[in-house]
PAFIFI-51753 format. One record per residue (C-alpha): residue in one letter; x, y, z negated. Coordinates in steps of 0.25 Angstrom, whole numbers, plus 5000, padded with zeros to 4 digits. Each point is the difference from the previous one (the first is absolute). Layout:
BEGIN
aXYZ/...
END
This chain:
BEGIN
m483749485242/t500250154997/f500650064987/e499550134993/l501350074998/n500150104989/v501350085002/s499850084987/a499949884991/l501349955007/w500850134998/p500749954987/v500649895009/l500150075013/a500750134995/p501349934996/a499949905012/l499950115010/a501150084993/a500949885002/v499650005015/v500350155001/v501449984993/l500449905011/v499550095011/l500650124994/d501449925000/v499949985015/a499650145003/w501050074990/p501149904997/r500750104990/a498850024991/r500349954986/s499250084990/a498850015010/h499849854998/l499950024985/w499050115001/v499149925010/a500049894989/a499650104989/a498950055009/g499549865002/l500049974986/a499350134996/g499049975011/g499749864995/a499850054986/v499050115005/g499349895007/t499749924987/i499250114994/p498749975006/a500149864996/i500450044986/l498850094998/q499049895003/s499249934990/s500649874995/a498949925007/d500250065014/s501049985010/t500450055014/g500249905011/a500849995012/f500149905011/c498649964997/l499449885008/p498650015006/s499549914990/g500350094989/p501349964993/c501350085001/l501449965001/y500550124992/a499250074988/a500550114992/s499350014986/s500450104989/l501049894994/t500649985014/g500250155002/g500650014986/l501049895003/q500350065014/l500350134994/l500949944989/a500849935011/l500250125009/g500450084987/s501049914996/a500549995014/a500250155000/v500949994988/v500849905007/l500150095012/v500550114991/l501049914993/t500649965014/w499950135007/g501450044999/e500649875003/w499149965012/g500250145005/r501549985000/a499949875007/g499850075014/r500349905011/g500449894991/g501449944995/p500649874997/t499149964989/v498850095001/a498950025011/p499750135007/t499050094992/v498949975010/v500149854997/l500050024985/v498850095001/a499249925010/l500249874991/f499650084988/l498750065006/a499649865006/a500149944986/t499250114994/a498949985010/g500049854997/v499850034985/a498950105003/a499249905009/v500049884990/p499050054989/a499050035011/a500149875007/r498749925001/d500549895010/l501149905000/g500750065012/t500150144994/l500549954987/l501149915006/v500550115009/g499950114990/l500849914990/e501149975010/l500150145005/a500250054985/t501149904998/l500849975013/p500550155002/v500550004986/v500949885003/g500750105010/l500150114990/v500649914989/a501149955010/l500350135005/e500950044988/r500850125003/r501249974990/a500949905007/q500549934987/r498549964997/h499649975014/a500249854999/e499250004987/a498950075006/i500049905012/a499849894989/g498850084994/a499450025013/v500149855004/a499349974987/l498950095003/l499949955014/t499949864995/t499050034990/s499250075010/l500049895010/v499649904989/s498950094996/f499550025014/a500049855002/l499149984987/l499150115004/a499849955014/l499749864995/g499050064990/a499450085011/a499849885009/l499449924988/w499150124997/v499450005015/a499849854999/a499350014987/t499150135003/g500050005015/t500450145001/a501250094999/l499350104992/l500350014985/s498650004996/p499549964986/e498749955007/a500849905009/a500849954989/a498849984991/t499349925011/a501349915002/a500149984985/a498649945000/v500449895009/p500949904993/e500849965013/r500350155003/s500250044986/a501349924999/l500550075012/l499650134994/l500849974987/l501249965008/s499950135008/a499950084987/v501349934994/f500850025013/v499650155001/l500350024985/a501349945002/g500450095012/l499550124993/g500849964987/f501350015008/k499650155004/l499750034986/s501249944994/a499149904991/v500649884994/p500449905006/f500250085013/h500950114994/a501449955002/w500350105011/t499650124992/p501350024991/l500949975012/t499450105010/y499750114990/s501550004995/t500649995014/a499150105008/p500350155000/l499350064988/p498950085007/v499649875008/t500049934987/t499050114995/f499249975012/l499949854997/a499750034985/g498950105003/t499450015014/s500149855004/k499349964987/v498850085005/a499949905012/a500249884991/l498950044990/g499150055011/g500149865007/m499749934987/i498850094997/v499449975014/l500249854998/v499350004986/q498950095005/a499749905012/l500049884990/a499050074991/g499149894994/s500649895008/s501349954995/g500249994985/f501349925001/a500650125008/l499750094988/v500649904990/a501250005009/v500150155000/a500049994985/v501149904998/i500950075010/a499850134993/a500349944986/v501349945005/t500450115008/m499950114989/t500749914990/l501249965009/g500250145005/n500050064986/a500949894995/m501050025011/a500050155000/l500350004985/r501449945004/q500450105011/d501150104998/d499950045015/l498850105001/v499649965014/h500049854996/l499250054988/l499050075009/a499949885009/w499649914989/s499150114995/a499350005013/v499849854998/a499450024987/q499150115004/a499549915012/g499449924989/w499350114994/l499550045014/m499449865002/l499549994986/p498650075002/l499849935013/a499849874992/s498750064996/l499350045013/s499150124999/s500050145006/r500650054986/a501149905001/v500450045014/h500050154997/a500849974987/a501149935009/g500050125009/g500150104989/y501149924993/l500849995014/a499950165001/v500650014986/y501149905002/v500450065014/v500150144994/a500849964988/t500949905008/v500350105011/l500450104989/a500949914993/f500749975014/v500150155003/v500850024987/v500849875002/i500450055014/t500350144994/v501049944989/a500649915010/h500450125009/r500750074989/p501649995001/g500349874993/g498649964999/g499349875001/a498749924999/a500449924987/i499450034986/e501350054995/d500050115010/h498750054994/r500650014986/s499750134993/l499450055013/a499150094991/r501250084997/r500650015014/q498750025008/p498850024990/l498950035010/s500449875008/a500049924988/a498750064995/a499349965013/l500749865000/g499649984986/f498550045003/a500049905012/l500649894991/l498950034989/t498949995011/l500549865005/a500149964985/g498650054997/l500550094988/p499550144996/p500250115003/a499949945014/i498549974998/i499849975015/g500849874998/l499349964988/v498650025006/a500549925013/k500349884991/v498750014993/v499250015012/v500649885007/l499749924987/r498650044999/p499549905012/v500849894994/a499450024986/a498650025006/d500149865007/g500549934987/t501349965006/w500750004986/w501249925004/l500450105011/l499750124990/v501049944990/v501049985010/a499850155005/t500150054986/l501349934997/n500650065013/i499650144995/a501049974989/l501049955010/g499950115009/i500250104989/a501349944997/v500450015014/y499850155002/v500350044986/r501449945001/w500250095012/l499450124993/a500949984988/a501250015010/l499550135005/i500050074986/e501249924994/r501050104993/e501449985003/s500949964989/p501050104994/e501249935007/e499250025013/l499850144998/v501450034997/a500449935012/a499050085008/d500750134995/v501449965004/a499649945013/p500050085013/e498750075004/p499349915010/l499750055014/a498850095000/y498749945005/a498850075004/m498749925001/p499450015014/w498850104999/t499249895007/h500249904989/r499650114990/v498750025007/l499749855001/i500349984985/g499150124997/v498949965009/l500049854995/t500150044985/t498850105002/l499249895006/l500249914988/l499850124990/l498750035007/g499649865000/s500349994985/i499150124997/a498849955008/p500349855004/v498549965002/g499950065013/i501149915006/f499249874998/
END
């Protein structure tokens, strides 16, 4: 058997993977290299992003295959949606690289609680390559390997906390993520085995699934397969009831790694969900009902718990759970429009969430700063530009004007549900819009809160705090991400 190998289609995955190999070889040839590893990583992400352009420029009905079998099917297929998800993953990974640039560059040959720069960068690039591979997977092997490659290196990044006083907590968060990953893989592997038993093939083919669904004995296996794979992907997406790892890991990991989990990793999770739902087209109505129920419970619990949080990392963790419900919502109504709506919503969510994390990291790095909502009180007076950017990100997540892009995203993901007549799900989603507004407006109110006269007097007599200059890289990231949201609000139709 021979494969038709199309390297150009694979480039969004190959570029970060090859960069990881180059980093490891470079460390052997040039042991004192530090920033060189980071520049190689940046080149790998940039090369992968350029490689997504041909796929994005295709029509929505076309795809470019790789590892194609002589009989026709391909194990990897890049459509316009796939290219968009890969570009989103590589872009958000680039933000994380910029956030970690100084810290990872100083790691050098390592220390008591931190790995050498080469290890950190190699783990980061390997995880990014896995994320980029998942949306294009068209067989079970590629899907499972891509999902685990997107997760396991992040376990190492979570555990390698630089600050000694938080190292034990980081280990606990890494163990939670590792345990979740192992359970998730077990469910995915079981689901994959049942899929092969039901369809007779490892290809994620709608035709094979439809054929199996027409035979009663095989349709039961197909149903079990869908349930187990959905459960395994639910762990990755932080969907209820598979979400317990999220608050712990988010709050104990280094903040840039948390940003990777909240942004880049979600591309792999939703990409896998889209691949599965497309493969089940017209063959398993129960699977779509399960998606609807999980989406409703996930967004409700996530918003309810986020409303109670004062720690902003915990709040963003529960926000990620709630947004996972919104990401799954349109997939309960299978159509090309629904799949693209989920992808568009993911793009809006990732940009807004990553922007929020960048501002949280910036405030936390100030002298005496932290990641509690109290640390953001009156931020509009102290850092007006950062507060304005954060406020726009929160309005986007809430779906409130003037962040039109957030409002359009919610309307677009609700349209397939309304078109299908799933009114109970539409009612639950509408109620969660109100809950979500309460979550983000509470944070927004803290940003613009005015100090009392007593606090102003105390500030006048208190010694001047240490000068703090925001890193120029943070300024650039905040500016670029805010500009993306502003442009999306001016012309949101092009995103979906």
